[in-house]
SEZA-192868 format. One record per residue (C-alpha): residue in three letters; x, y, z. Coordinates in steps of 0.02 Angstrom, whole numbers, padded with zeros to 5 digits, always signed. Layout:
BEGIN
AlaXYZ...
This chain:
BEGIN
Met+02792+01126-00730Ala+02622+01123-00645Gly+02488+01243-00705Gly+02489+01364-00851Pro+02564+01537-00863Pro+02483+01675-00758Pro+02349+01775-00849Arg+02408+01932-00932Arg+02358+02104-00869Gly+02252+02136-01023Ala+02152+01977-00994Arg+02126+02022-00811Ala+02067+02196-00861Ile+01943+02123-00986Ser+01880+02002-00856Tyr+01859+02143-00731Ala+01766+02249-00859Asp+01650+02102-00896Asp+01612+02085-00711Val+01573+02271-00697Ile+01458+02265-00849Arg+01365+02113-00780Thr+01347+02199-00611Leu+01278+02357-00691Ala+01159+02255-00797Arg+01093+02165-00643Ala+01073+02333-00554Ala+00980+02406-00703Ser+00859+02258-00703Asp+00825+02268-00515Pro+00671+02378-00481Arg+00729+02421-00306Arg+00900+02478-00365Arg+00821+02581-00503Glu+00711+02664-00373His+00861+02702-00262Ala+00952+02777-00410Gly+00804+02891-00444Val+00797+02946-00262Val+00984+02985-00260Ala+00963+03087-00419Ala+00815+03178-00342Ala+00913+03220-00185Leu+01058+03284-00291Thr+00935+03391-00391Ala+00866+03468-00232Val+01043+03512-00176Leu+01085+03590-00346Leu+00923+03689-00354Ser+00955+03753-00178Leu+01132+03797-00228Thr+01059+03894-00375Val+00954+03997-00254Leu+01104+04015-00138Leu+01202+04099-00278Thr+01056+04192-00358Asp+00994+04281-00202Pro+01111+04421-00147Pro+01170+04401+00034Tyr+01052+04474+00164Ala+00934+04536+00027Thr+00771+04463+00094Gly+00679+04536+00241Asp+00694+04385+00355Glu+00871+04324+00321Pro+00965+04463+00416Pro+00864+04432+00577His+00890+04244+00560Met+01078+04267+00541Asp+01080+04391+00685Tyr+00991+04261+00794Ala+01129+04134+00756Tyr+01261+04266+00789Gln+01187+04308+00959Val+01174+04124+01004Trp+01359+04105+00964His+01392+04241+01094Gly+01283+04155+01224Glu+01131+04267+01206Leu+00952+04255+01145Pro+00882+04399+01042Val+00747+04518+01103Phe+00622+04595+00983Glu+00641+04775+01041Glu+00832+04771+01048Gly+00852+04748+00860Leu+00999+04668+00769Glu+01176+04653+00833Leu+01246+04584+00669Arg+01234+04733+00549Pro+01331+04704+00385Glu+01351+04862+00282Gly+01274+04790+00123Ala+01126+04705+00208Trp+00943+04752+00216Leu+00924+04778+00404Ala+00759+04750+00493Pro+00713+04886+00618Val+00677+04755+00753Gln+00725+04574+00788Trp+00568+04495+00719Thr+00632+04316+00724Ala+00661+04321+00912Gln+00500+04222+00943His+00572+04063+00868Pro+00654+03928+00977Pro+00843+03912+00954Leu+00876+03737+00882Tyr+00912+03791+00704Tyr+01021+03934+00763Leu+01121+03817+00875Leu+01153+03714+00718Val+01222+03858+00612Ala+01296+03967+00751Pro+01469+03881+00746Leu+01481+03936+00564Val+01399+04107+00570Gly+01477+04171+00731Pro+01664+04147+00696Leu+01649+04207+00515Ala+01553+04363+00565Asp+01675+04401+00705Ala+01819+04383+00582Gly+01740+04517+00471His+01665+04400+00341Pro+01476+04424+00354Val+01449+04369+00174Ala+01541+04205+00204Ala+01438+04185+00363Val+01271+04191+00272Tyr+01335+04079+00132Ala+01391+03952+00263Ala+01218+03951+00343Arg+01138+03933+00171Ala+01254+03786+00134Val+01185+03695+00287Asn+01009+03717+00220Thr+01066+03658+00049Leu+01115+03492+00127Leu+00952+03488+00223Ala+00860+03503+00057Gly+00937+03340-00004Leu+00900+03258+00163Phe+00719+03317+00153Val+00695+03229-00014Val+00763+03065+00056Val+00656+03079+00213Ala+00501+03119+00109Trp+00531+02964+00003Trp+00558+02854+00157Ser+00404+02917+00247Ala+00300+02899+00089Arg+00353+02716+00085Arg+00291+02695+00263Leu+00125+02780+00226Ser+00091+02692+00061Arg+00042+02516+00013Pro+00196+02402+00013Gly+00282+02420-00154Ser+00176+02569-00205Pro+00236+02665-00359Leu+00208+02831-00269Pro+00366+02850-00160Pro+00489+02876-00305Leu+00366+03000-00381Val+00357+03088-00211Ala+00547+03104-00212Leu+00540+03183-00385Val+00400+03303-00336Ala+00493+03351-00177Cys+00657+03387-00267Leu+00569+03500-00394Thr+00477+03598-00259Ala+00521+03782-00272Ala+00488+03813-00086Val+00616+03680-00041Ala+00747+03762-00152His+00706+03937-00090Val+00724+03887+00092Gly+00869+03771+00051Gly+00963+03917-00025Ser+00923+04040+00115Gly+00964+04056+00299Tyr+00790+04011+00365Asn+00735+03882+00494Asp+00586+03812+00396Leu+00678+03667+00315Leu+00739+03594+00479Ala+00559+03598+00540Ala+00503+03510+00381Val+00634+03373+00399Leu+00584+03338+00579Val+00396+03330+00547Thr+00417+03227+00388Thr+00523+03103+00484Met+00387+03095+00617Tyr+00264+03044+00482Gly+00369+02893+00438Val+00401+02842+00618Ser+00217+02858+00665Ala+00166+02760+00511Thr+00287+02623+00563Ala+00205+02621+00735Ile+00034+02604+00654Arg+00092+02460+00545Arg+00182+02353+00673Gly+00142+02427+00844Leu+00238+02537+00963Asp+00400+02480+01042Gly+00536+02561+01144Arg+00637+02623+00995Leu+00488+02701+00909Val+00433+02786+01070Ala+00608+02857+01095Ala+00617+02917+00915Leu+00446+03002+00924Cys+00489+03086+01089Leu+00654+03153+01023Leu+00577+03212+00860Ala+00436+03298+00952Ala+00564+03386+01062Gly+00658+03440+00906Cys+00498+03508+00829Ala+00459+03605+00988Leu+00634+03680+00983Thr+00615+03737+00802Arg+00446+03824+00779Leu+00287+03834+00882Ser+00178+03784+00734Thr+00289+03633+00708Ala+00268+03585+00890Val+00078+03586+00869Ile+00089+03475+00715Ala+00207+03357+00807Val+00077+03337+00944Val-00052+03287+00813Val+00063+03160+00730Ala+00113+03083+00897Ala-00070+03079+00952Val-00115+02971+00801Ala+00025+02851+00849Val-00045+02844+01027Leu-00220+02811+00959Ala-00153+02670+00851Gly-00068+02594+01002Val-00228+02604+01104Val-00325+02517+00964Arg-00195+02380+00947Ala-00193+02350+01135Ala-00383+02341+01140Gln-00382+02215+00998Gly-00247+02111+01081Arg-00118+02151+00947Gly-00001+02259+01051Arg+00060+02304+01225Arg-00004+02447+01330Ala+00162+02496+01408Pro+00237+02582+01253Val+00073+02676+01229Val+00082+02745+01405Trp+00265+02788+01385Leu+00230+02888+01227Ala+00074+02973+01297Val+00172+03029+01450Gly+00351+03036+01388Gly+00313+03136+01230Pro+00242+03291+01316Val+00369+03279+01457Thr+00516+03271+01335Ala+00450+03416+01231Leu+00416+03524+01384Ala+00586+03484+01458Ala+00670+03532+01295Ala+00573+03688+01247Gly+00453+03736+01386Trp+00576+03862+01457Phe+00581+03956+01291Tyr+00393+03974+01276Ala+00385+04032+01457Arg+00513+04164+01405Asn+00399+04216+01260Val+00255+04240+01381Ala+00364+04340+01499Leu+00428+04455+01360Thr+00273+04476+01251Gly+00123+04414+01349Asn+00086+04272+01227Ile+00161+04101+01195Gln+00194+04139+01012Gly+00306+04287+01056Ser+00214+04387+00922His+00203+04577+00905Phe+00052+04599+00793Asp+00025+04775+00860Trp+00196+04828+00794Ala+00164+04743+00626Leu-00004+04832+00606Ala+00075+05000+00645Asn+00236+04983+00543Gln+00216+04856+00403Asn+00059+04911+00313Arg-00034+04755+00369Thr-00218+04739+00407Glu-00321+04618+00509Arg-00452+04512+00423Thr-00589+04399+00480Val-00567+04212+00465Trp-00706+04210+00337Glu-00616+04338+00229Val-00458+04232+00231Leu-00555+04073+00190Thr-00648+04152+00044Asp-00496+04238-00030Pro-00445+04142-00188Ile-00264+04195-00164Thr-00260+04095-00001Trp-00298+03932-00091Ala-00189+03973-00240Arg-00039+04026-00138Leu-00038+03919+00019Pro-00021+03746-00064Asp+00078+03811-00213Leu+00248+03754-00153Phe+00303+03742-00336Trp+00287+03929-00375Trp+00461+04002-00401Ala+00404+04182-00377Gly+00315+04134-00217Arg+00424+04217-00086Val+00334+04384-00099Pro+00149+04429-00119Pro+00093+04440-00303Arg+00092+04629-00323Thr+00136+04633-00509Asp+00071+04544-00664His+00211+04417-00680Pro+00201+04342-00504Leu+00011+04341-00511Thr+00010+04254-00680Thr+00136+04123-00629Leu+00043+04098-00464Ile-00119+04056-00554Leu-00036+03946-00685Thr+00072+03846-00565Ala-00069+03827-00438Val-00188+03759-00570Leu-00066+03654-00672Leu+00052+03590-00538Val-00063+03572-00387Trp-00250+03571-00418Ile-00258+03473-00581Pro-00148+03330-00514Leu-00251+03327-00353Phe-00412+03322-00455Leu-00345+03179-00560Ala-00296+03084-00402Val-00470+03103-00327Leu-00552+03056-00493Asp-00444+02900-00508Arg-00482+02853-00328Val-00669+02868-00358Arg-00657+02767-00518Arg-00560+02628-00432Arg-00681+02629-00287Arg-00830+02610-00402Gly-00744+02469-00495Thr-00713+02378-00331Leu-00895+02397-00276Arg-00960+02333-00443Ser-00844+02182-00445Pro-00942+02021-00416Glu-00801+01953-00308Pro-00658+02029-00211Val-00511+02083-00317Thr-00342+02079-00233Thr-00222+02209-00299Asp-00043+02160-00269Pro+00084+02290-00217Pro+00173+02356-00370Ala+00347+02312-00307Gly+00302+02129-00293Asp+00218+02136-00462Ala+00371+02214-00542Arg+00483+02077-00474Thr+00359+01942-00524Leu+00336+02009-00700His+00524+02031-00722Ala+00552+01853-00665Ala+00415+01795-00783Ala+00501+01882-00927Thr+00674+01814-00892Ala+00653+01643-00811Pro+00671+01484-00915Ala+00511+01394-00961Gly+00445+01286-00820Glu+00551+01366-00684Pro+00448+01410-00528Leu+00423+01596-00498Pro+00410+01690-00334Ala+00234+01719-00274Pro+00162+01895-00294Ala+00180+02007-00142Ala+00044+02009-00011Pro-00090+02145-00009Trp-00103+02281+00122Pro-00046+02214+00291Gly-00138+02251+00453Ser-00319+02284+00490Leu-00442+02405+00410Thr-00418+02515+00563Asp-00231+02524+00529Arg-00263+02578+00350Arg-00384+02711+00406Leu-00260+02777+00533Leu-00124+02783+00399Leu-00242+02890+00296Ala-00290+03000+00443Leu-00110+03027+00500Pro-00050+03150+00365Trp-00214+03233+00323Thr-00258+03273+00504Ala-00091+03363+00517Val-00131+03457+00355Gly-00299+03512+00427Val-00216+03578+00585Ala-00083+03668+00483Ile-00217+03752+00376Val-00310+03810+00533Leu-00149+03883+00605Gln-00108+03971+00441Val-00283+04044+00422Leu-00281+04110+00600Tyr-00108+04184+00571Ala-00164+04268+00410Ala-00321+04336+00493Ser-00216+04419+00628Ser-00117+04515+00494Gly+00011+04380+00452Gly+00059+04330+00276Val+00016+04176+00174Tyr+00184+04103+00122Pro+00204+03931+00040Arg+00358+03892+00146Tyr+00249+03892+00301Phe+00165+03738+00227Leu+00327+03640+00207Pro+00312+03540+00370Val+00152+03461+00305Ala+00205+03452+00123Leu+00217+03262+00117Pro+00028+03232+00101Leu+00023+03361-00038Phe+00168+03273-00124Leu+00076+03107-00110Gly-00081+03184-00185Val+00013+03262-00330Ala+00110+03100-00359Ala-00054+03001-00361Gly-00122+03119-00494Leu+00035+03102-00600Ala+00028+02912-00582Val-00136+02908-00679Arg-00036+02930-00841Pro+00145+02937-00783Arg+00232+02926-00952Leu+00137+03081-01009Leu+00102+03180-00851Val+00269+03165-00760Pro+00373+03243-00901Val+00243+03378-00932Trp+00232+03420-00746Ala+00421+03425-00728Gly+00436+03530-00887Ile+00314+03661-00822Thr+00409+03669-00658Leu+00576+03692-00745Ala+00503+03823-00863Asp+00443+03924-00714Leu+00617+03904-00638Gly+00698+03967-00798Val+00589+04122-00806Trp+00622+04161-00623Leu+00809+04135-00642Val+00823+04249-00795Leu+00723+04387-00710Glu+00823+04375-00549Leu+00993+04376-00632Ser+00948+04517-00752Thr+00884+04631-00613Pro+01024+04741-00543Ala+01050+04745-00355Glu+00983+04893-00259Ala+01105+05031-00221Gly+01201+04999-00061Leu+01157+04814-00051Tyr+01259+04659-00091Ser+01249+04587-00267Glu+01247+04406-00325Pro+01379+04314-00429Val+01284+04305-00594Ala+01394+04186-00695Pro+01412+04050-00560Ala+01225+04060-00523Ala+01182+04036-00707Ala+01305+03891-00725Val+01237+03801-00572Gly+01060+03834-00632Val+01096+03747-00797Leu+01175+03602-00703Ala+01023+03591-00589Val+00905+03584-00738Ala+01009+03444-00815Ser+01004+03350-00650Ala+00815+03374-00641Val+00795+03300-00815Gly+00903+03152-00763Ala+00803+03127-00604Thr+00642+03128-00705Val+00708+02997-00826Leu+00770+02885-00684Thr+00606+02903-00591Leu+00508+02850-00745Arg+00624+02700-00768Ala+00593+02651-00587Tyr+00405+02675-00599Arg+00308+02516-00562Arg+00129+02513-00619Pro+00005+02425-00504Thr-00044+02255-00573Thr-00177+02135-00517Thr-00138+01958-00461Ala-00233+01893-00610Ala-00128+01996-00730Ala+00033+01934-00651Ala-00028+01755-00659Thr-00079+01775-00842Ser+00091+01847-00887Thr+00178+01706-00793Ala+00074+01571-00876Thr+00103+01647-01048Arg+00290+01657-01022Asn+00304+01478-00958Gln+00202+01396-01097Pro+00310+01279-01202Pro+00331+01331-01383Ser+00204+01257-01502
């Protein structure tokens, strides 16, 4: 009888288990797969933190959420809201604004959630309607983390250790969770602008082509249909891509046609998509913003300030960039919010930024004092090279270290100018808004949060094994204090209340996920290594034993 007996089921199961273990071991040793695992964990953490806010905040309890939900409700019925006509969706347990003060926003976000909000509200389930809209934003929070990581990869040196740290910083951002667990339009705006960063950076690196032009035009149109401030920032981001295309064409490294298409097609697409709405704002209010500052001054205890007063107010610079402040949805009128504002602004924002600048200056001085050019290899290539050096048999050839920064010096300068120019424009817009009696809210800074994330990540990368856990621990401690205070405060009479037990359970799960994301990010971290260091490690590993 030819052949032996067929293998038993137990033997096949053991063989399958061995294959799985070997596959997992290979995945654990692959730097890129470790990074992807950290990003997935970060996205999951952002979703769980947003879900914590979704359950912790009573339905319709904040001042802006009822008008946002009413906007979606009116869109479902084929209407656009008008400021003076107030709210049509008026749940009994909601805090109801006296006017429709979100009517100035374009309708893209509301078109997205209207198919959920409208039918549920019409069926007599307004609470389910707001939870459905919040659930959409919860998913957008996870998407935002992934988009931030991808765009950070496009903006950074190839193989930089910063993108996985950016994903971790983004997922632990309180402003992302607050908007992700509420029915606001800010997170959609942040996703669109952050994606534009990555697409524009790609255009700077390799030149414009038809697909990049189409993507930038569509993203700019989406920004214009979400918020006016986002539309302005989109213009800045697209303008840098146009400038990069002009420089490449002048240097003979690119074609002029895509540059012309973007310079013309971008504004035309945005105007075709959203121009009608801003014309409506002008017709109804006399200004393109659709603002009613006169009503706010008369009815909301607001005051106008000079630009200088806003610029010299310490609260402006503590609050505006402090996206990590869990009590940051309302002005700091009591001791607890003011204390946590100062602590989180100093510990989570300004100290990491200071460390990043200090490290940059130190590296710059070291480069200038070097007697000959020192080529720093991208960390991803170094990680693969060093891993191969540690595992390859003696004498086996190793892959060459990855190449340094691609492109010209002009490309690198444009990559640096791209995000920070947008940040400068966003700060100008926010200062002007605050001077005209508007508020300074961290969530308004979300569309340009990526440069801040990169700066904080660069500061943490100075001593990642120490600073990353400490930074994450402070963030989670602030979350814990906020969560305890929120869940222990009874709801106001006549308003909806939150489900305390589910909110606490999801909060604990979110903290556990955050700890896991931090551990995976540290495992995926790849320290920059010089070519000389990689060569030394390779030579040492491949020396025959004495």
